[in-house]
N, C-alpha and C positions, 0 to 999 in steps of 0.2 A: 512447644509443639504438641498438638493433641495426640494422645497415645494411639499408635497404630494407624494414624492418618497421614497420607502423603500430602504435602503442602505445595501448591503450585501458584505462582504469581503470573497473571495474565495482564499484559501492559496495554490492552485495549478492550473495550466491551465485547462480549460474546453472548450468545443466546442463553437464556435461563435454562432451556432444555438440556444443553450440554453441561452446564454447571450441575444440574440435578443428576445427570448421567454419571458425572465424575463422582458425586457424593455417594451414589449407590456402589461405586467401586472403591470406597474408603479414601477418596481424594477430595481435599478441600481446595477450591479455586478462589483466590482473592483477585478481584479486578481493580487495578490501580493504573489509570492512564498516566503517561509521562509526557504526552504532547496534547495540544489542542489545535484545532484548525478553525479558521474563520474565513468566509468569502471576502474578497476585496470588492467593495461596493462603490468605488469612485466613478465619477461620470466618464472618465477616460476609459476605464476597463469596460464599463457598460456599453459604451459606443463601439469598442473593438469587438465585443461579443456580438452585438447587433449587426455589425458589418459582416462578420463571419457568417451569420445566419443567412445573409442575402447572397452568399457566394456558392458556386459549385466548387467544392474543395475536398482535398484529402486531409482528414483531421485525425489527430493522435491524442489518446488519453492513456496515461499510465497510473492514474489515481482515481479512486471513487470520489474523492473530494472535488476533483476537477470536474467530473461529470455532473455532480450535484450543483456546483456553482454555475456551470454553463446552462444546465437545464432550467435553472431558476429564471432565466431570461427568455424562455422559449415562446411564451404567449401563443400557444397553439400553432406555432410555426413548425413546418416539417422540412428541415434544411436538406439540400441536395448534397449530402456528404458521403464520401467513402471513408469509413471509420476503421482505424486500427487501434486496438486496445489490449491491455493486459487481461489475462483470463480471469475466470471466476467472478469475484464480487464486482469488479469494474465492468466486466462484460455484461453481467446481469443488469447493472444499472443502465448501461448503454442500450441494451435491449428494451428495458422498461421505458426509457425516455425517448429513444430515437428509432427503435424497431430493429429486430434482428437482421432484416434484409439490408440494413445500412452497414453492417459489420463485414469488412473485406478481409480482415485477418486478425488473429490473436496469437499471443505467445506468453510464455511463463515469466519473461523478464524484459526489461526495457531494451537491453542489448539484442536479444533474440528478435524482439519486435522490429527494431531498427533494421536488422538484416533482412527480415521479411519485406519491409517497405522498399529496401534497396533493390530487391528482386523485381518489384513492380515498377520501380524507377519513375515515380511522379516527378514533375519539375519542381514542385514545392509542396510543403505541408504546413498546416497550422497545428501547433503543439500547445494545447491547453495544460498549464502546469501550475505548481506552487512555487513559493520562494525558496524552497529547499530541494528543488528538483536536481537529479543527478545529471552528470555530463554525458553519460554513455550514448543515449539516443541522439541528441542533437549533434554530437561530435561525429558519430558514424554517418549520419545522413549528410552532413555538410562535407565530410571527406569524400563522399560519393556524388558531389555536385548537386545535391538536393537542397533547395532553399528552404530554410526553416523560419517561420514566423512564430515566435513564442508569445503567448498571451498569458500573463500571470494572473490567475483567477482566485487564488486563496493563499493565506499565510499559514505556516506551521509555527506554532508557538511552544517552546520547551516548557515543561512543567516539572522541574526536578523535585523529587521528594526523597527524604531519607527513610528507608525501611528498617524496621526493628526486628522483623522475623527472619529466621533462616529457612529458605525454601529448598525443597528437593528439586524443583524445576522452575524455570522462568521462560516465558514466551515473549519473543520480540517480533514485531510486525513491520518495522521500518528502521532505517539507519538513524533517523532523527530521534526516535524513541530510545534507541540504544544509547546514543550520545547523551540524551537527557538523563537516563537512568544512571549511567556511570559517573556523572558529575558528583554525585553524593554517596555512591554505594560501591562496596567491594563484595566479592562473593566468597562463600565457603568453597573449598576445593571440590567437594562432592556434588555441588549444584550442577544439574544438567540444564543446558541451554537449548532452546528450540527456536528456530528462525524460519520466517516465511519464504526466504529465498537466499541465494548466494550473496547478493549485495548486502543484505542485512547481516549475514553471517560474517562477511569480511569486516564490517564495522565492529561487530562484537569482538572479533579477534584482536582488534587494536587494544582492547582493554582487559581481555581475559584469555587464559589458556585452558579453560574448562572445556569439557566435552560439548560439542555442538551437534545437534541433529537438525538437518535442513528438511523442511516439509517437501514431500513428494509432489504436492499440489499447492500452488500459490494462493491459498484460501485460508482465512482466519479460523473458520470453523474446523476445517480439516487439520490445521496445526494443533488445535486443542485436542481433537480426536487422536492424533498421533501421540500426544503427551499422555493422554488417558490410557491408550493401549500400551505405551512403554512402561508405565508404572503399575499397570494391572497384571 
């Protein structure tokens, strides 16, 4: 470990500007992803997305990867959608691709988003998701008699890697990345863990009793900022 330098492992890419800001505070940030995502490009999925574009529908996104996979099929279409999404990065992408006026509600977690949708009580929703999607949102909606059509638009692929360095802090941005990390790694007791939300924190707790700091805002850049502030 470099003398007098705090070492942080970030398990997904972040901006170079933040990495440089960390360096100015004597913090070294290593970026090592533990998952990869790829859009599902089968004819069947393409047809499901194209059919959704032609509907007036209530649509749900809980992942930036889902937004990008769906937007790739837009072809200058402007769908008549009422969109509910997770805040920050996912919301920013929804705004970019579909327009802010299409956003009818945002929340910090899938469960909170589901409760918001239940208040509005649509008859059905289209949930664009990945193959590792959590159960909270569709379970809450269905238990409140809201029909959920799930369209799986991307795959999450674990990329387990053995790390050789001992880190002062590690940042996790999804349950699947945490699962992948702990396949091959154990932690020193002093390592502080930072998670983007409660769901990711609960997954981390299955593997470690280390101190966990949960981001106040569900945003990857904000999580790294919180880690920089913590160690500064």
